[in-house]
N, C-alpha and C positions, 0 to 999 in steps of 0.2 A: 830557260834555255841554257844548256851547258856549252861553255866556250871550247869547242873542239876546233881542229884545223878546218873542218868543213864550214863551221860557223864563221870563222875568220874570213874564209873566202867570200862568204855572203856579204860580210861587212865591207870587204875590199870593193866589191862590186858597187855597193851603195856609196861608199865614200868617194870613189873615183868618178861617180856620176852626179855628185852633189851639186845642187843649185843654190844660189843665194835666196834666202827666204826672209821676208820682213820679220823683225823681232817684236815680240809683244812688249809693251811698256811695263815697268815695274808696278805702277799704280793703277793699271787698268784703263788709263785714258786712251782715247782713240781706238779702242777695240771695236766699238761701234762708230763708224764714220758719220752716221746720221745723227747720233746723239753722243758726241765725243766725251762728255763728262760722265755719262752713265756708266757705271762699272767702277768708278773711282771710290776710294774710301770716303767715309763720312756722308754716305747717301742713306736716306731713310729706308727702312725695310718696306717692301711692297705690301699692299693690302688688297688681296683679290679674292680670298676664300673665307668669308664673303668680303665685298668691298667696303662695307660700312662697319665702323667700330661699335661695340656693344657697351654702352654706359646707360644704366637704368634712367638717370636723370637727363640724358642727352647732352650733358655738359662736361663729361669727363670724370665724374665721380664714380669710384669703383663700386662693385657689388658690396652691399652692406653686410657686415658680419660683426660678431660681438667685439666691442671695443673696451673691454675691461678684463684685467687679469683675475678678477674675483669670480667670473662666470665659469661654470664647469661644463665639460662636454655633455654631461647628462642633463643639463638644464634645457627646458623647452625653448625653442627659438621663436622670437616674435615674428609675425607675419611679414614676409618680404625680406627676411634676414637669411643669409647663407651661413653654413657652418664655418667655424674657425678652421683655417688650414691645418693646424696641429690636430684638431679633433677629427678631421677627415682621415688622416693617415693613422691616427690612433685606432680607428676602426679596422683597418686592414693590417692585421698582424697575426703571425703564427705563434707568438709567445714561446719561442724556442729557447732552451737553455744552451749554454756553451757545450754541453755534453751530447746534445742531439745531433751527432755527426751524421748518422744515416739519414735522418729526416732532412737535414740541411742539404745533403747530396741530392735528395729527391727533388728539391726546389730549384736546382740548377737547370740549365738549358736542356730541355727534352730533346732538342735536335743535336745536342752535343757541340754547340757552337762554342768556340774557344774565346779566351780573353784577348787574343790577337785581334779579333773582330771588335771587341769593346774599345780597345785603345786606339786602333786604327780609325774607328769612327770618331773618337774624340779629337784625334789629330786632324781629321777632315774639318771638324767644326772650327778649329782655330783658323783654318785656311779660308773659310767662306762666311763665317758668322761669328763675329766678335763685337759685342755691344759697347757703346761709349759709356763712360762713367755716368751714372744717373744723378738726379738732383735730390732735393730735400727728402729727408728720411721720414718714413711712416712706420710705426711699430707693428711687429708681428706679435700679438698678445699670446702669452702662455696661459692655457686654462689652469684654473686653481687645482684641478684634480689630475694634472699631468705628472705622472709618477717619475718620469725621467728628469724633471726639474724640481718638483716640489714634493716633499714627503707627505703621506696622508695625514689628515687632521692637523695641519700646520698652516701658519700664515704664509701665503706664497712669497718665496724669496726672489725667484727669477720671474719678473713680470712681463718682459717682452724681449724680443730680439730685433736688432735694427734692420730695416729694409729700405732701400732707396728707390723711389719711383722714377719712371722714365720721364725725361724732359719732353716738352711739347715739340711737335714737328714744325720748327720755325721756317722750313723751306716751303711749307704749304700755305701760300698766301690766301687760299680760298677758305681756309678754316677760320672763320671769324670768331669762333668761340675759343680758339687756341687750345683745343682739347684733345686733338688726335695724337696719341702717343704710340706711334708704330715702333719706335726704337730706331737707333742709328747704327749702321754697320760700319765699323772702323777698318775693315779689310775689303778686298775686292770680292765680288760674287763669282769669281772664276776659280777653278782648280789650277792654281799657278804656283804652289809651293812658296808662299810668302814667308813661311817659317825658316827657309834656308836662304832666300834671296832678298827678303825685306820688301818695303813698299816705296823706297826712294833711293836716289843715288847715294845719299849719305849713309843710309842703313846698309846698303850693299857694300860700300867702301869699308865698312866695319867688319864685314863677313868674308870679303874676298882677298885672296893673295894678290897683291898689287903687281907681282912680277910674273904671273902665269895665268893660265886659264882657270886654275883651281880655286876652291873655297878654302879658307883657313881652317886648319885642324890643330889638334894638340896630341901629345903622346904618339909621335911618329905616324901621324895620319889616321889614328884609330878613332879619335873622338872630336867633337866640335871644339872650336877655339874658345878661349876663356877670357874674361875681362880681368881687370886689375884685382878684383876681389876673389878671383877663382871660380866665378860662376860661368856656366856655358852661355855663349852669345846666341841670341835668337833673332830671327828676322823681324818679329813683332814682340812687343813687350806685353806679356800676359802671364800673370802668376798661375793661372789655372793650367798652363802648359807644362809646368814644372813637376812632372811625375817621372819616375824611373822609366816607365814604359813608353810614354810619348817621346821622351828624349831618345830612347833606343830607336824608335821609328824614324825620328829626325836624323839620327846618326846614319841610318841606312841610306837615306836620300842624299845626305852630304857625300858619303862615300861613292854613291852611284854617279853623282855629278863629276867627281874627280876621276872615277873609272872611265867615264865618257871622254874626258880630256885626254887620258892616256891612250885610249883607242884611236882617237882622232890624230894624235901626234904621231902615232906609228905610221900613219899613211901620209900625212902632209908635212911632217917635220917643221922646218922653219919657213915654209912657203905662206903660212898664215900668221897674222898678228894675234896677240893675246885676246883682243876683244872679239875677233871672229871666232876663235876657238871657244871663248866663254859662251857666246850667244848660241853657238851650235850645240855645245854640251848642255846648256840650259834647255834648249828646244827639245832635245831627246829625253832629258830627265823628266821634264814636265809631261811630255807625251806618255812616258812609261807610267808615271803617277796617275794621269788621267785614265789610262787603260786599266790600271789596277783598281781604281775606284769604280769605274763604270761597269766593268765586266766581272771582277772578282768580288769586291766588297758588296756591291748592290745585289749581285746574284745570290750571294750567301744570305744576306739579311731578308730579302724579299722572296727568295726561292724561285725567282724567274728573272730573265734578262730584261733590260730596258727595251722599249719598242725599237724597231730598226731606225738607224740614224737617217734623217731626211735632209741633212745639210744645214748650213748656216742660214739663220733667218734674221736679217738686219732690222726688220720692222718690229721685232719683239724686243722690249727694253730689258737689259740684263738686270738681275736683282734677286734678292732672297725674300721670300714671302714671310710676313710677320707670324703667321700661324706656324709655318715650318720652323722658324727660329725660336718661337716662344713655347710651342707645344711639341711638335713632332720630333725635332732633333734633340729634345731633352729626354727622349726615351732612354738614352744612355745612362741616366741616373738609376734606372731600374735594373740594369745589368751589372752594376758594381757589387763587389763582394766585400765582406768584412775583412778578410785576410787574403794575401797573395803569396803563393808558394814559389820560392826560388828553388830550381832543381838543377842538379849537375848533369853531366853528359850521360850518366847511367840512369837518369830518371829519379835519383834519390833526392830527398828533400834536404836542402841546405839550411833554410830558415823560412819561417812564415812571417810576412810583413803586414802591418796594419795599414789602413788607408792613409793615416798620417805619416807613417814611416816611408811610404813609397815616394813622398815628396822630397826626400833627401837625395838630391841629384848626384852626390858623390858615390852613391851605391852602384851607379852604372859601371864605373871603372872597378869598383870593389868586386863585383860578381862577373863582369865582362859582358860584352854585347851578345855573344853566342848564348850564354846562359840565360840572360834576360829575355831574349827573343824566344828561346825554347820554352821558358817557363810560361810565357803568355800563351803559347800554342798548346800546352799540356794541361791547362786548367780551364774547366768549363765556366762560362759566365753564368750569372743568375738568369733565370727565366724572365723574359720581358713581360711584365704584368703590373698590377697595381700594388704589389708588395715590394717593399724596399728594405735593404739591409739596415741593421741597427746603426752601423757607422755612418750611413748616409743621412740618417735622421738626427743624429747627434754628433755632427762632424766638426772637429776643431780645425779651423783653417790656419793659414800662415798668420793672418791677423789675429789678435787676441779676442776672438769671438767664437761662439758655438753656432753652427748653422743646421737647419733642417732643410735639406735641398728640395725634397718634393713639396714641402709646405711653401717654400719660396717660389717654386714653379707655379703653384696655384696663385700665389699673390701676383706674380709677373703676368699671368694670364689675365687676371682682373685689372691689373694696372694698365695693360695695353689694349683693353677692351676686346679681348678675344670672344667671339660669339659663342653661344651655347651649343651643346653637342649636336643636336639635330639640325640646327641652322648651318653649321659647318659641313655636316654630311651632305645636305642638299647643295651647298655651294660647290662641292666636289662631284656632284652628279650621282650621289648615293641616295638610297631610299631612307626615309625616316624610320626610326625604331619606335614602336608603340609601347612595348613592354620590356621589362628588364630581362625576361627570358629570351627575347629576341637579340639582346646585346650579348648575353653570356649564358652558357648552359650550366655554369657553376652556381648551385643553389646558395652556397654560402655568400658568394658575391651578390647574388640577386637580393638577398635579405639585407645585406649591408647597404647596398645602393638604395633600396627602398626606404631605409631609415634615414639616410642622408638627404635624399631627394624624393620625398613622399609623393610628389605630383608627377613622377615618371621621367622618362628620358628627355622630354621637352625642356625640363628645367635643369638637367645635368650640365655640369661644366665639362668642357671639351677634354681637358687633360685627364680627368677621371674616366669619362665615358670611353675615350679612345684606348686607354690602357686596360680596360675591363673587357674589351671585345674578344670574342673567340678568334683565335688565330686562323688565318687562311692556311690551307694545306701547304706544308713545305715552307712557310714563312714565319718570321719572328713576330709578325704583327697581325692585327685585325684589319678590316677593310679600310678604315679611315687613315691610319698611319701609313699603311701600305700605299694608298692612293696619293697621299701627300708627298711621300718620299719619291715615288716614280715621277710625279708631276714636277717637283722641284729639280731633280737631277736631269730630267729631260730639258728643262728650261736652261739650266747651266750649260748643257751641251749645245743646244741650238742657238744660244746667244753669244757663244764664244767664237769669234772669227778665227782663232788660232787652235781650235779643237783638233785633236790628233787624227780623227777620222776624215777631216776635210782634205779633199784632193789638192787644195792650195798649200797645205802644210807638208804633206808627205805623199810621195807617189805610191803606187800599189805595192811594189817590192819592199819599200820602206815600211808601209803599214803591215805587211806580212811579217816583217821582223818584230814589230811591236806586238802584233797579235800572238806571236809564238813565244813571247817573253812573259813569264809569270813573276809575281812578287817573290815566289820561292826562288826562282832563278836569280833575281836581283840580290836576295839575301845571300845565297850560296856564293856567288862570285865576289861579294864584298866582305864575306867572312874570311876569305883567304888571306886578308891582311893580318889576321890574328894567328891562324895556325895552318894555313894552306889546306884546310879541310874542304872536301867536296861533298860532304854529307850533312844533311839537315832534315828535320821532320818534313815529310812530304806534304801533308795536309795541314797548312797553317791555320785554317779557318775553323776546322772541326777537330775535336779531340779524338785521337786514335791512341793505340798502345804506345807506351813511352818512346820506343826506339823504332818507329816506322821511318825508314830512311829510303832514299833513292839508292838503288844498288845497280852497279854496272857489271856485276859478276854473272848475271844471267840475262842475256840479251832478249830472250823471249818473254820472260816474266820479270819486268823491271821493278815493279812495286813489291816491296818486301816488308814483312812484319815479323819481328822476333819477340813475341809477347812473353815467351818462357824459354829457358835454355834448351829444352828438349823438343821444341817445335819451331819450324820456320814455315811461314805462309807466304807464298808469292802469288800474284795474280795480275791479270791484264784485262782490259775491257775492249770490246768492239761495239758495233751498233746493236747487236742482238744478244750477245753472250757475255758472261763473265767466265774467264778461264782460270782455274786454280792449279797450283802445284804445291802440294802439302808434303813436307818432310818432317818425320818425327821418329822418336826413339821408341821401339817396341820392347816388350818383355818376352824374350825367347821367341820372337817372331810374331807375337800377338799384341794387338793394341787397337785403339780406336781414336777417332777425332769427331768433332761435331761443330756445327755453326748454326746459329739461329738468327732470324730477322723478323722485323715487323711485329714486335710484341705489343701488347695493349697496356703494359706498365713499364716500370724501370727495370724489371727483371726479365723473365722469358715467358711470362704468362701469355697464352694464345699465340705464341710464336710458331713460325714454320721452321723446320730444321732440315739440314742435310747431315746425315750421320754415315760415317764409313767405318766398317769393322774389318780389321786385317787379321787373317788367320791362315796359316799354311800357304803363304804366298798368294792368297786370294783376297779380293776386296768385295765385301758386301756393302754396296753404296745404295742409299735409298732416301726418299723424302719421308719425313716424319711430321706430324702435326700434334699440337697440344689441344686435343679435341674436347677433353672433359672439363667440367667446371673445377676451379681450384687448381692446385699445383699437383699434377700427376705425371708419371712418365709419358712421354709422347708416344703416339700410335704410329706404327710403321705403315707406309703407304707404298706407292709404286715408284719406279725409276723415271716416271714421266718428266720430261724437261731436262734430265741429266744425261750426260754421255761420258762414259769412262774412256780415256784416251790411251792409257798405258797399262791397265791392270795394276799390278803392284810389284814393286821391286824391293826386296828386303836383303840388305847386305849381311855378310857374316857377323858383323857386330850388332845387328838388330835394327839398323836404321831403315825405315820404310819411306818410299816415295810413291805418291798417288797423284796422277794428273787427270783432271776431269773438267767438263764444262757444264754450265747451267744457263738456260735461257733467262734473260732479264725479265721477260714478261711471258711466262708459260701459260697456256690455256688452263683455266680453272685453278690456278695457284697464285700465291701472293707474289708481288713484284719484289725484286731486290733493289734496294736503294742504299747507297754507300753508307749513309749515316745511321742506318738501322741494323747493320750487320754486326754481330758479336762473335767472338771466338770463346770456346770453353774447353 
């Protein structure tokens, strides 16, 4: 939402009719008045999918796997033994060299999902699911033939990596065996921005400006406040939060809180005290965050909105399910890349950073918030599947240890007694899979899964099975992860008494303001602190040409793409059509343009095209289709579904303008979907 005079008028109407609303507690207490302690930190994760933990001995002992560093991945496994976690992911590799740039590009998100989605998801995980420090260590054994750690034909040097198992659920007095290890959530299960507000009065006091409504900042309001050592202050203490990108997202929400303070003060001046200003700014900032998560982020990753909101349900206990925490929301490890490109305002590369380098928080101010946010939106994340980048499998953390994140994910599933793949599917109301071909259409994966779990999907571990599933159309996930995400976020929404859609929290006109405000709007208005710019990449969640910006210089076609110096593409959407305005430089009054969509590969194979040929002030516009096998020139077809609005205008200097419309879903032709359209 751009802040124009008209928008301010709307805000004035809201502010002048404001009513006092109960404030949510910092620690989640009393959110549910029937169960006032539920929702507080230090609560065990819920276990509902399924309700019983899976330990083969029934007493808390993990699935058995090789317990020696002398065993090789190629050695046959004794009956009842599961593969070593390292061996599992050694099976799933593309064995790419650093020079395989084109192949690496093909392995990135097919839906063109950006790394803004990656790091926003990790930011959410800090907010709702952070586990307590675990207890005694158990080793993750390194196979003798693991080339990443031990050279061939040598005595194994690296024998194991340290891994801490989860402590028992001491709050469950019915567990006489003391074996149920659900894990403990040290944050609240609500979307409440504990990263900027903390979980206690003491934490908030360390983050808040004690003389005003605002949160403390550094560098003239541009960045979070710092401690005596120069590190950014966070509402919760978590080392995994300290990446360049999650800090950038955190900075946006700090700025937004302070922006809300400024807007409120314009209306109420000195008639409110600091605490009332603070709670009202916090209420709106959390609501905008909740709306961004529930409508934008969830919509992007699942390809569909959450079910309609049915209101607050006090009879449902708030909490995060252990399957969601242990399996589902670790999907983010699959979307991480080996390197992250920082780009300037022209889209040119400044530097490529490794996974370890992005943990240097000082780089946020080195590159600037605008550049860091833009860089996230301009790089595709990795495809979410069973393949993991090399850096994730051999990751050097802040501590002096090397980690294999997906192998640790498998161990954590075994540690917490996560049920096997088909059992979990049934718990979520999904059908069992009988063969590997029902899980995935990828024959390579089918063969690998058969070698790991020769008795079929019934014996597969959930983390592996879920990541191997064919994706649902328009989604980043297969059935199981998709169902788990929708189920968990629906629970977060319906168990939060302070949810933004609740009529007790905001009236209809206020909710309308929230609905009309996107994360893009929030970023744009808070980047003005840096350079008073009103331009930023329009689609944060999917990668588009480098300089797709919101443009106010054409009121009818507001979305503008300048992929090349000689071309400008503008368009707008309504319920039935996409309307284009194409401006390009001709050669002596002659030229052409084309756009294709819905290819069957990463190029333009099997795509449908719209091609326009300009000659002698006339436009020949038509549909084309790549009808032949292989890569051949597309075949011209009819004008069906297309409508030319202006013919063609060619100026004396050779610039052509073409305006036309195309049905989004024309009869007998392919549909246009935003993420599938390409320009050439």
